[in-house]
C-alpha positions, 0 to 999 in steps of 0.5 A: 726410644726412651729409658722406659719407666723403671730404667731396666737396662735389659728392657732398654737394650731389647727395645733398642734391638727392636728399633734396629731390626725395624730399621728405625730412622734414628735412635735416642737412648739414655746410656745408663749402663757402660756396656749394655749398649756398645754393640747395639750402637755399633750395629745401628750406626753400621746400618745407617741409623743415627744414635744419640745419647740423651739424659745419660752418656757412657764412656766407651760408647759411640753415640753421635752426641750427648744431649742433657745435663752435665751430671757431675757438675750438677751434683757438684753445684748441689754439693756446694749449695748443701755446704751453705746450710750444712757444715757438719754431721751426716746427710742422707742422699737417695739414689734410685740406681747406684752406679747408673750413668744418669744418677751416680755422677751427681752423687759423686759430684756432691761428695767431691764438693762437700770434701772441699767446701764442708769436709765435716759432712758425711754422705750416707747414700741410700739405695732407694730402687728404681720403683717410685713406690718403694723410694719413700719407704727406703728414705723413711727407713734410712731416716728412722735409723739415723734421726740426727741427720742434718739433711735429706737429699736425693739425686733422682726424681722419685727419691726427691719426691720421697724426700719432700714427703718425708720432711713434711710428714716428720715436720722437719721443714726448716730444721734440716737441709733438703733438696734434689732433682726434677719437677714431679708434682710432690717435689714442686709442692715440697719446694713451695711449702718449704719441705725442700730448700730447692730442686734442680731443673735439668730441662728434660723437655729440651733433652727429648725435643733437641734429640729428635730435632738433631736426628731429623737435621742429621738425616735431612742433610745427609749427615752434614749437620753434625749434632752438637753436644748440648748441655741442657743446664741446671736451674735451682728452683727455690721458694723464690722462683717456684711460683710459675712451676707450681701454677702453670703446669706447663708441658715443657716442664713435665706438666699436663697443660698443653696450652701455649703460655702467655709471656709475662709483662717483664722478664727478670734480669739473668746473671751477667753474661760470662761469654767473652766478646 
């Protein structure tokens, strides 16, 4: 099962209940709420159904593992990057579901990083709601109420796309800081055209693919292959490296191109390895 389109916790819990009743082979669920899935997870495991958390986990729950981004760290890294451009004044940060385990840690990370790196920056969070259609309205209203802001940012996909459109519509590109998360078409276009300084790729394809693979191996081995906690990482997508994202439309990054993409003639050097020998 997944998060469903609007992230409605009650609907997600109902879907998990149905999966348990139907004796599903395994369940992967985004634990966006601390309490709603605890008893359901216990019931599933008690019935021999493995449960993994992906995209979001919850303290006090009992999934076998977590597959997804280190959400607080991603927010902290984003806050550090914001501080390179904005050193004082207000910034807007859109968040679709305040308190949600998949987005609140990012906002917390941003706030903590700015307290250290740019204490003169004040974070004004904007509750944009879980429906993408209303997120632009929420961000626009927040900006109209404070046009002196030094940056417009977001911690979820829909709000980030809204930031890109707001910055472009108000012709603010290059005048204020801007950025966010994920790879919706409007977001990628915003990075390419300069409306966004960056967006963060959390490798969502891996989150789904590895969850299914781990469930399969766990069942196949009679529980002997323990699924590992897996951080799917973060990549800052900027104007310098957005080209393939904008042109390939790869299904592995949320696009609709199902073709296997050809390897490039050369691969750019990654940062030096920090792993000990």
